[in-house]
C-alpha positions in Angstrom: 84.8 -45.4 -59.4 85.0 -42.0 -57.7 85.9 -42.2 -54.1 83.1 -41.1 -51.8 85.0 -38.4 -49.9 86.3 -34.9 -50.3 89.7 -33.2 -49.9 89.7 -31.2 -46.8 92.4 -28.7 -48.0 91.1 -28.5 -51.5 92.8 -25.6 -53.5 95.0 -24.9 -50.5 98.8 -25.0 -51.2 101.2 -26.6 -48.7 102.2 -23.0 -47.6 98.6 -22.2 -47.1 98.1 -25.3 -45.1 101.1 -24.4 -42.9 99.7 -20.9 -42.4 96.3 -22.4 -41.5 97.9 -24.6 -38.7 99.8 -21.6 -37.4 96.7 -19.4 -37.2 94.8 -22.2 -35.6 97.5 -22.7 -32.9 97.5 -18.9 -32.3 93.8 -18.7 -31.9 93.7 -21.7 -29.6 96.6 -20.1 -27.5 94.7 -16.8 -27.2 91.6 -18.7 -26.3 93.5 -20.8 -23.6 95.1 -17.7 -22.1 91.7 -15.9 -22.0 90.0 -18.9 -20.2 93.0 -19.2 -17.8 92.7 -15.6 -16.8 89.0 -15.9 -16.2 89.4 -18.8 -14.0 92.3 -17.2 -12.2 90.0 -14.4 -11.3 87.6 -16.9 -9.7 90.5 -18.5 -7.8 91.4 -15.2 -6.3 87.8 -14.4 -5.2 86.4 -15.3 -1.7 85.6 -18.9 -0.9 82.0 -19.8 -1.1 80.3 -20.8 2.2 78.3 -23.6 0.6 79.7 -26.8 -1.1 79.7 -26.2 -4.8 82.0 -28.9 -6.1 80.9 -31.9 -4.1 79.8 -34.9 -6.2 81.3 -33.2 -9.2 80.6 -36.1 -11.7 77.0 -36.1 -10.7 76.7 -32.3 -11.0 78.2 -32.4 -14.5 75.8 -35.0 -15.5 72.8 -33.1 -14.1 74.0 -29.9 -15.7 74.5 -31.6 -19.1 70.9 -32.9 -18.9 69.6 -29.3 -18.1 71.7 -27.7 -20.9 71.1 -30.3 -23.6 67.4 -30.5 -23.0 67.1 -26.7 -23.0 64.2 -27.1 -20.6 64.8 -23.8 -18.9 64.9 -21.9 -22.2 61.4 -23.4 -23.0 60.1 -22.1 -19.7 57.6 -19.2 -20.5 58.9 -18.8 -24.0 58.5 -21.7 -26.5 60.0 -19.6 -29.4 63.2 -19.0 -27.5 63.4 -22.6 -26.5 63.2 -23.8 -30.0 65.6 -21.1 -31.1 68.2 -22.0 -28.5 67.8 -25.7 -29.0 68.5 -25.4 -32.7 71.5 -23.2 -32.1 73.0 -25.3 -29.3 72.4 -28.7 -30.9 73.6 -27.4 -34.3 76.7 -25.8 -32.9 77.7 -28.8 -30.8 77.2 -31.0 -33.9 79.3 -28.8 -36.1 82.0 -28.6 -33.3 82.0 -32.4 -32.9 82.1 -32.9 -36.7 85.1 -30.5 -37.0 86.9 -32.3 -34.2 86.3 -35.6 -35.9 87.7 -34.4 -39.1 90.7 -32.9 -37.4 91.3 -36.3 -35.6 91.1 -38.1 -39.0 93.6 -35.8 -40.6 96.1 -35.2 -37.8 96.0 -38.4 -35.9 94.3 -41.3 -37.6 96.0 -40.8 -41.0 99.4 -40.3 -39.4 99.1 -43.5 -37.3 97.2 -45.7 -39.6 98.3 -44.4 -43.0 94.7 -44.4 -44.2 91.5 -42.4 -43.7 88.1 -43.3 -42.2 86.6 -40.1 -43.8 85.2 -41.9 -46.8 82.5 -44.3 -48.0 79.5 -44.8 -45.7 81.1 -43.0 -42.9 81.6 -39.9 -45.1 78.0 -40.1 -46.5 76.5 -40.4 -42.9 78.8 -37.6 -41.7 77.7 -35.3 -44.5 74.1 -36.0 -44.0 74.1 -35.3 -40.3 76.3 -32.2 -40.6 74.1 -30.7 -43.3 70.9 -31.4 -41.3 72.2 -30.1 -38.0 74.0 -27.2 -39.6 70.7 -26.3 -41.2 69.1 -26.2 -37.6 71.9 -24.0 -36.5 71.4 -21.4 -39.3 67.6 -21.5 -38.7 68.1 -21.0 -35.0 70.5 -18.1 -35.5 68.1 -16.7 -38.1 65.3 -16.9 -35.4 67.6 -15.0 -32.9 68.3 -12.3 -35.5 64.5 -11.9 -36.3 63.7 -11.6 -32.6 66.4 -9.2 -31.9 66.1 -7.0 -35.0 62.7 -7.8 -36.5 60.5 -8.1 -33.5 63.0 -6.0 -31.5 62.0 -7.8 -28.4 62.3 -5.4 -25.5 63.8 -7.7 -23.0 66.8 -8.2 -25.3 67.7 -4.5 -25.2 69.1 -2.7 -22.2 71.8 -0.5 -20.8 74.4 -3.2 -21.4 73.4 -4.0 -24.9 76.5 -3.4 -27.1 78.2 -4.1 -30.3 79.5 -7.4 -28.9 76.0 -8.7 -28.9 75.6 -7.8 -32.6 79.1 -9.2 -33.4 78.3 -12.5 -31.6 74.9 -13.3 -33.4 76.1 -12.1 -36.8 79.5 -14.0 -36.6 77.5 -17.2 -35.9 75.2 -16.5 -38.8 78.1 -15.8 -41.2 79.9 -18.9 -40.1 76.8 -21.1 -40.5 75.7 -19.7 -43.9 79.4 -19.5 -45.0 79.9 -23.2 -44.5 77.0 -24.0 -46.9 78.3 -21.5 -49.5 81.7 -23.1 -49.4 80.1 -26.6 -49.7 78.0 -25.4 -52.6 81.0 -23.9 -54.5 83.0 -27.1 -54.0 80.1 -29.3 -55.3 79.6 -27.0 -58.3 83.3 -27.0 -59.0 83.7 -30.7 -58.9 80.8 -31.4 -61.2 78.0 -32.3 -58.8 79.2 -35.9 -57.8 76.1 -38.0 -57.3 77.1 -39.2 -53.8 77.1 -35.5 -52.7 73.3 -35.4 -52.8 73.5 -36.5 -49.1 74.8 -33.0 -48.5 71.3 -31.7 -49.5 71.8 -28.0 -48.4 75.2 -27.7 -50.0 73.9 -29.5 -53.2 71.1 -27.0 -53.4 73.5 -24.1 -52.9 75.6 -25.6 -55.6 72.6 -25.6 -58.0 72.0 -21.9 -57.2 75.7 -21.1 -57.9 75.2 -22.8 -61.3 71.9 -21.1 -61.9 73.4 -17.6 -61.5 76.0 -18.3 -64.2 79.1 -19.3 -62.3 81.0 -22.1 -64.1 83.2 -24.7 -62.5 86.5 -22.7 -62.8 84.8 -19.6 -61.3 83.4 -21.7 -58.4 86.9 -23.1 -57.7 88.4 -19.7 -57.6 85.7 -18.3 -55.3 86.1 -21.4 -53.1 89.7 -20.4 -52.3 88.7 -16.9 -51.2 85.7 -18.3 -49.3 87.7 -20.9 -47.6 90.3 -18.5 -46.2 87.5 -16.0 -45.3 85.6 -18.7 -43.4 88.8 -19.9 -41.7 89.8 -16.4 -40.6 86.4 -15.6 -39.2 86.3 -19.0 -37.3 89.8 -18.3 -35.8 88.8 -14.8 -34.8 85.7 -16.3 -33.1 87.6 -18.8 -31.2 90.1 -16.2 -30.0 87.2 -13.9 -29.1 85.3 -16.4 -26.9 86.9 -15.7 -23.5 86.9 -12.0 -23.8 83.2 -11.2 -24.6 79.8 -12.6 -24.8 80.6 -15.9 -26.3 82.3 -16.9 -23.0 78.8 -17.6 -21.7 79.1 -20.9 -23.6 81.6 -22.0 -21.0 80.6 -19.9 -17.9 76.9 -20.7 -18.2 77.5 -24.5 -18.2 80.0 -24.1 -15.3 77.4 -22.0 -13.4 74.8 -24.6 -13.7 77.3 -27.3 -12.6 78.2 -25.4 -9.3 74.6 -24.1 -8.6 73.1 -24.4 -5.1 69.8 -26.2 -5.1 68.8 -24.2 -1.9 70.0 -20.8 -3.2 67.7 -18.0 -2.0 65.8 -20.3 0.4 68.9 -20.3 2.6 71.4 -17.4 2.7 75.1 -17.5 3.6 75.7 -16.8 7.3 78.1 -14.1 8.4 81.1 -14.7 10.7 81.0 -13.7 14.4 84.0 -11.4 13.8 82.4 -7.9 13.6 85.5 -6.6 11.8 85.1 -9.2 9.0 83.8 -8.3 5.6 80.1 -9.3 5.9 78.6 -7.1 3.2 79.8 -5.7 -0.1 82.6 -3.4 0.9 84.4 -4.0 -2.4 84.2 -6.2 -5.5 86.5 -8.6 -3.7 83.7 -9.2 -1.1 81.9 -11.4 -3.7 82.7 -15.1 -3.7 84.0 -17.0 -6.7 80.5 -18.4 -7.4 79.0 -14.8 -7.3 81.8 -13.7 -9.7 80.9 -16.7 -12.0 77.3 -15.6 -11.8 78.3 -12.2 -13.3 80.2 -13.9 -16.2 77.4 -16.4 -16.9 74.8 -13.7 -17.7 73.8 -13.8 -21.3 71.8 -10.6 -21.2 68.6 -12.5 -22.1 66.5 -10.3 -19.9 64.3 -13.2 -18.6 64.9 -12.1 -15.1 63.9 -8.5 -15.9 60.7 -9.6 -17.6 59.4 -11.5 -14.5 60.6 -9.1 -11.8 57.5 -7.6 -10.0 59.5 -4.7 -8.9 60.6 -3.9 -12.4 57.0 -4.3 -13.7 55.8 -1.8 -11.1 58.2 0.9 -12.2 60.8 0.6 -9.4 64.4 1.2 -10.0 65.4 -2.5 -10.2 66.4 -4.5 -13.2 68.0 -7.8 -11.9 70.0 -8.2 -15.1 71.5 -4.8 -14.9 72.5 -5.3 -11.3 74.5 -8.4 -12.2 76.0 -6.8 -15.3 76.8 -3.5 -13.4 78.9 -5.6 -11.0 80.6 -7.4 -13.8 81.4 -4.1 -15.7 82.7 -2.5 -12.6 84.9 -5.5 -11.9 86.3 -5.6 -15.4 86.9 -1.7 -15.2 88.8 -2.2 -12.0 90.9 -5.1 -13.5 91.8 -2.7 -16.3 92.9 0.0 -13.8 89.8 1.9 -13.2 89.0 4.0 -10.1 87.4 2.2 -7.1 84.0 3.4 -5.8 81.4 2.1 -3.4 79.6 -1.0 -4.4 76.2 0.2 -3.0 75.3 3.5 -1.4 72.4 5.8 -0.7 73.4 8.8 -2.8 76.8 9.7 -4.2 78.8 7.7 -6.7 78.3 3.9 -6.4 77.9 0.9 -8.6 74.4 0.2 -7.3 72.1 2.7 -5.7 70.5 1.8 -2.4 67.1 2.4 -3.7 67.6 -0.4 -6.3 68.3 -3.0 -3.5 65.5 -1.7 -1.4 63.1 -2.4 -4.3 63.8 -6.1 -4.4 60.9 -8.3 -3.1 63.1 -11.4 -2.6 60.5 -13.3 -4.6 63.1 -15.4 -6.5 61.3 -15.0 -9.7 64.6 -13.8 -11.3 66.3 -16.9 -10.2 63.6 -19.2 -11.3 63.5 -17.6 -14.7 67.2 -17.6 -15.2 68.2 -20.3 -17.7 71.8 -20.4 -16.3 71.1 -20.5 -12.6 72.3 -17.1 -11.6 71.7 -16.6 -7.9 70.6 -13.0 -7.9 69.3 -13.0 -4.3 72.6 -14.0 -2.7 74.4 -11.0 -4.2 71.5 -8.7 -3.5 71.5 -9.7 0.2 75.3 -9.1 0.4 74.6 -5.5 -0.8 71.7 -5.1 1.7 74.0 -6.2 4.5 76.5 -3.5 3.3 73.7 -0.9 3.7 72.9 -2.1 7.1 76.5 -2.1 8.1 77.0 1.4 7.0 73.7 2.8 8.4 72.1 3.5 5.1 68.9 1.6 5.6 65.5 2.8 4.6 63.9 4.7 7.5 60.8 2.5 7.5 62.9 -0.6 7.8 64.9 1.1 10.7 61.5 1.4 12.5 60.8 -2.3 11.9 64.3 -3.3 13.2 63.7 -1.1 16.3 60.3 -2.7 17.0 61.7 -6.2 16.6 64.7 -5.4 18.9 62.6 -3.8 21.6 59.3 -5.7 21.4 60.1 -9.0 19.6 57.6 -8.4 16.8 57.3 -6.1 13.7 54.1 -4.4 15.0 55.8 -2.7 18.0 53.1 -4.2 20.3 53.8 -5.7 23.7 54.8 -9.3 23.0 52.8 -10.5 25.9 49.8 -9.9 23.7 51.0 -12.4 21.1 48.6 -15.1 22.2 45.6 -12.9 22.6 44.2 -13.8 19.2 43.2 -17.2 20.8 40.9 -15.5 23.5 37.9 -15.6 21.2 38.1 -19.4 20.7 35.8 -21.7 22.6 38.6 -24.0 23.6 42.0 -23.5 25.3 45.1 -23.4 23.1 47.8 -25.5 24.8 50.9 -23.8 26.1 53.6 -25.8 24.5 56.1 -24.6 27.1 54.1 -26.5 29.8 52.7 -29.6 28.0 53.9 -32.0 25.5 52.2 -31.7 22.0 52.5 -33.3 18.7 52.8 -30.1 16.8 54.5 -27.0 17.9 52.6 -24.3 16.1 54.6 -21.2 15.1 51.9 -18.8 14.6 53.9 -15.7 13.3 53.6 -12.0 13.6 50.6 -11.2 11.3 48.3 -13.9 12.5 49.1 -12.9 16.1 48.7 -9.1 15.9 47.0 -8.1 12.6 43.2 -8.1 13.1 42.5 -9.5 9.6 45.0 -12.4 10.0 43.8 -13.1 13.5 40.7 -14.6 11.8 43.0 -16.9 9.8 44.7 -18.0 13.0 41.4 -18.7 14.6 40.1 -20.6 11.6 43.2 -22.8 11.5 43.0 -23.5 15.2 39.4 -24.6 14.8 40.5 -26.9 11.9 43.2 -28.4 14.0 40.7 -28.9 16.9 38.2 -30.6 14.5 41.0 -33.0 13.4 41.8 -33.7 17.1 45.4 -32.6 16.6 47.6 -32.2 19.6 49.1 -28.7 19.1 50.4 -25.9 21.2 52.0 -22.5 20.8 54.8 -20.5 22.5 52.7 -17.5 23.5 55.0 -14.7 24.4 58.1 -16.8 24.0 57.4 -16.6 20.2 59.1 -13.7 18.4 59.3 -12.6 14.8 61.0 -15.4 12.8 63.5 -13.0 11.0 63.1 -14.3 7.4 62.5 -11.0 5.8 64.7 -8.7 7.8 67.5 -11.1 7.0 66.8 -10.5 3.3 66.9 -6.7 3.9 70.4 -7.2 5.4 69.9 -7.3 9.1 71.8 -10.4 9.8 72.8 -10.0 13.4 69.3 -9.3 14.6 68.2 -12.3 12.6 70.8 -14.4 14.6 69.4 -13.2 17.8 65.9 -14.2 16.8 67.0 -17.6 15.5 69.0 -18.3 18.7 66.1 -17.3 20.9 63.8 -19.6 19.0 66.0 -22.7 19.0 66.4 -22.3 22.7 62.7 -22.1 23.1 62.2 -25.2 20.9 64.7 -27.1 22.9 62.7 -26.5 26.1 59.5 -27.8 24.7 58.4 -31.4 24.0 57.0 -31.9 20.5 57.4 -34.0 17.5 57.1 -31.4 14.6 56.9 -27.7 13.9 54.0 -26.3 11.9 53.9 -22.7 10.6 51.1 -20.4 9.5 53.3 -18.2 7.4 55.4 -19.6 4.5 58.2 -17.0 5.3 58.4 -18.6 8.9 58.3 -22.1 7.4 61.1 -21.2 5.0 63.6 -19.8 7.5 62.9 -22.3 10.3 63.1 -25.2 7.8 66.0 -24.1 5.7 68.0 -21.5 7.5 68.0 -22.2 11.3 69.6 -25.6 10.7 72.5 -23.8 8.8 73.5 -21.5 11.6 76.5 -22.3 13.7 75.2 -21.0 17.0 78.4 -22.0 18.8 80.2 -19.2 17.0 78.0 -16.6 18.7 77.0 -18.3 22.0 79.6 -16.5 24.0 78.9 -13.1 22.5 77.4 -11.0 25.3 75.3 -9.1 22.8 73.5 -12.3 21.7 70.6 -13.2 24.0 71.1 -16.9 23.9 73.4 -19.6 25.2 72.7 -22.3 22.6 75.9 -23.6 21.3 75.0 -26.4 18.9 73.6 -26.7 15.4 69.9 -27.1 15.5 68.1 -29.8 13.5 71.1 -30.3 11.2 70.0 -33.8 10.5 66.4 -32.8 9.8 65.0 -35.1 12.6 62.4 -32.5 13.5 60.0 -32.0 10.6 59.1 -28.4 9.8 56.0 -28.0 7.7 53.6 -25.4 6.3 50.2 -25.9 7.8 48.6 -26.7 4.4 51.0 -29.8 4.2 49.9 -31.0 7.7 46.1 -30.5 7.1 46.3 -32.1 3.6 47.7 -35.2 5.2 45.0 -35.1 7.9 42.3 -34.9 5.2 44.0 -37.9 3.3 44.1 -39.8 6.6 40.3 -39.2 7.1 40.8 -37.0 10.2 38.6 -34.3 8.6 35.4 -35.2 6.8 35.1 -33.1 3.7 33.6 -35.8 1.5 30.3 -34.0 1.1 31.6 -30.4 1.3 30.4 -28.2 -1.5 31.0 -24.5 -1.0 30.2 -24.0 -4.6 32.5 -21.0 -5.0 34.4 -20.2 -8.2 37.9 -19.3 -7.0 41.5 -18.8 -8.1 44.6 -19.4 -6.0 47.7 -17.4 -5.6 51.0 -19.4 -5.0 53.0 -17.6 -2.3 56.7 -17.2 -3.2 58.0 -18.7 -0.1 55.8 -21.8 -0.3 56.1 -22.3 -4.0 59.3 -21.1 -5.6 61.2 -21.3 -2.3 60.1 -24.7 -1.2 58.3 -26.4 -4.1 55.0 -26.8 -2.4 52.1 -26.4 -4.9 49.8 -29.3 -4.4 48.8 -29.2 -0.7 46.9 -25.9 -0.9 45.2 -26.9 -4.1 44.1 -30.3 -2.7 42.5 -28.5 0.2 40.7 -26.0 -1.9 39.3 -28.8 -4.1 38.3 -30.8 -1.0 36.0 -27.9 0.0 34.1 -28.2 -3.2 35.3 -25.0 -4.7 35.8 -24.8 -8.4 39.5 -23.8 -8.8 40.7 -21.8 -11.9 44.4 -21.3 -12.3 45.7 -17.9 -13.3 48.1 -17.7 -16.3 51.0 -17.1 -14.0 50.8 -19.9 -11.4 53.0 -22.4 -9.5 56.7 -21.5 -10.2 55.6 -18.7 -12.5 53.5 -17.0 -9.8 53.7 -13.2 -9.6 54.7 -11.8 -6.2 52.1 -10.0 -4.1 54.7 -7.3 -3.2 55.2 -8.1 0.4 58.5 -9.9 0.5 62.0 -8.6 1.1 60.6 -5.8 3.3 58.0 -4.7 0.8 55.3 -5.1 3.4 56.8 -2.3 5.5 58.1 0.1 2.9 56.2 2.6 0.7 56.8 2.8 -3.0 55.2 4.8 -5.8 54.3 1.6 -7.7 52.2 1.8 -10.9 50.6 -0.5 -10.6 51.3 -2.1 -7.3 52.2 -5.8 -7.6 49.1 -6.7 -5.6 46.9 -4.8 -7.9 48.4 -6.4 -11.1 48.0 -9.8 -9.5 44.3 -9.2 -8.6 43.7 -7.9 -12.1 45.1 -11.0 -13.5 42.8 -13.1 -11.2 39.7 -11.1 -12.4 40.5 -10.7 -16.0 42.9 -13.3 -17.2 41.8 -16.6 -15.7 39.6 -18.9 -17.7 36.6 -18.0 -15.5 37.4 -14.3 -15.7 34.7 -12.3 -14.1 33.1 -15.3 -12.4 35.9 -15.5 -9.9 34.3 -14.9 -6.5 37.2 -15.5 -4.1 40.9 -14.9 -4.4 42.4 -17.6 -2.3 45.8 -17.3 -0.5 47.9 -19.4 1.9 50.2 -16.6 3.4 49.3 -13.9 6.0 51.6 -11.4 4.2 49.8 -12.1 0.9 46.4 -11.6 2.7 47.6 -8.2 3.9 48.9 -7.1 0.6 45.9 -8.3 -1.4 43.4 -6.7 1.0 45.3 -3.4 0.5 45.5 -4.0 -3.3 41.8 -4.8 -3.4 41.0 -1.4 -2.0 43.6 0.7 -3.9 43.0 -1.2 -7.2 39.2 -0.9 -7.1 38.5 -4.6 -6.8 36.3 -4.5 -3.7 33.2 -5.3 -5.7 34.8 -8.0 -7.8 36.1 -10.6 -5.4 36.9 -11.5 -1.7 40.3 -12.3 -0.3 40.1 -15.5 1.7 42.8 -17.8 3.2 42.6 -21.6 2.6 42.1 -22.1 6.3 38.9 -19.9 6.2 37.6 -22.0 3.3 38.2 -25.1 5.3 36.5 -23.6 8.3 33.5 -22.8 6.3 33.4 -26.1 4.6 33.7 -28.0 7.9 31.0 -25.9 9.5 28.7 -26.7 6.6 29.3 -30.4 7.4 28.7 -29.9 11.1 32.3 -30.8 11.8 32.8 -27.7 13.9 29.7 -28.1 16.1 31.8 -29.4 19.0 33.7 -26.1 19.2 30.9 -23.7 18.6 30.3 -20.6 20.6 28.3 -20.7 23.8 25.6 -18.6 22.4 24.7 -21.3 19.8 26.5 -19.8 16.9 29.2 -21.9 15.1 32.8 -21.2 15.4 32.9 -20.3 11.7 30.5 -17.5 12.1 31.6 -16.2 15.5 34.1 -13.9 13.7 
């Protein structure tokens, strides 16, 4: 009876076998040296301010789940998800299979004097390897078709190079070559019946026979094919640390060390003004930021979702990360040092590129390997601030905040004037204990359109019999967006002022109108070490502790609070039926930044409105264009992000032209969309309305606001 197995080194002489082991050792040595040099580079980089290696076993398990499930590859692109899953699972199976075979030959046979690579094990092994290898080849074929057949635009860019071609074609040659070798062997050995489990190889063997190659010819070709396949495999192994294949290691490592709060919280800067707080050189970047650069696979997912890129601005998130990587590698090879970022002259990144970023985090959400673009972008923005190369419009905003405490440049004593038109007194939280300290924010306080939203929300709170108060002129701008444009020390002044104000008030929780305020007070104020700056005469605060580090004080967006009030029966919306057909825009700072998607939707539905989702919603939402300083800077966008988003609401939702109201939950979004409604020609198509305004109207229709109506008999909802 013929043994159910195969000879691993069939047709290979003892000398050839020795040469094989020598070349294998050389390839592994080159691989190991390359990986060591990569990680040495990370070790020399700056320390990261956030813990990246805590609970390492748990991180590895979570990362393995993310990578093996391919869930991020499936996001927004099912074809790419299937393609990558086939390649990954096939590659890992082939790698494991090769490792098992090597263990049998070099360890088990040496120790035990026999082999387990036979019989049922061999048959099962052959079946699995053939099946998963086929998935691998199909996946690589899909990648080749998308790259060269469809010529998918996001796969091509300034950093596309021959290494990309070499990578994909090497994988294809290795995958197909393995089946050709198997087919030649099966043909040369007379088609053993048990080899039918190797169904792909058996089919290839039949093709070899059909084209007229006899057993002797197949055996001769096998020798040449075996060595060709081995040499290509050794070359690939040695090639891994020095080019694109390294992402197979760096991408997994990047997912392992990722920060769950990246973007929502930014690294603080040291009190030492002489310290490197920006991007003075490539060595200013931390080891995790350097790893980000190596983890980039050039897939272009970040580029395809970037609203600045879609509007024609000079920003491609992928190119920024890869530009930094290329510059670092050029320096390591002895290249000339230039500025990392500058406004004019020679630099790695142009100032205009960084000014274009909207800090929406769409790039980070889309990235399958958890690259934290915003952290590196903010570092470069800080460099522009440190060197006085800031956009003039942003300089004006900084000046207004420094002198007046708000981004409008109005006297801050007028901050509470929006409440004058209410028919009840808003409590001064500095003088009276309240349940909710309401941080109103700049736009609801000073912008006429958003004052209506503030009054609507105040009436909703009053109808729910909520104990709330505001800081009046002790409230200043929260600092979220100027921090993301690089103004760190002004941000610290604002944060220090606010935590001192909070400490002087008696309240249980903080509620914010603006998701931007909500984000920074919730995620970033607790991260600041105020003690490091308390003795600085420039800083206008004496607070020297960490604020709310244990999260004892709850910080909420108002939709979360009101949604709970509705659930608790504090607001009767059971019979409300506004009968509007609406769509809802997820604000970046509420959605992607903080994962809140349901509260606004539950409130919209509670009013009786018929809600239709836009194709890009929840974590895929498209930015309004106001974040990261976009609200204050002028760009020649074509189209503006707000215009594109409104077009999507009008044309691409299931209800299409039936949409009556475009619902938002962010004052900045209101401002941007009101502008886009005019410039984009949507004034006759829909109305921009905040969730609070819908609630106000719904409660008024129920008679819930009667007790707070105006003295002239009109309702509070119609008083505006």
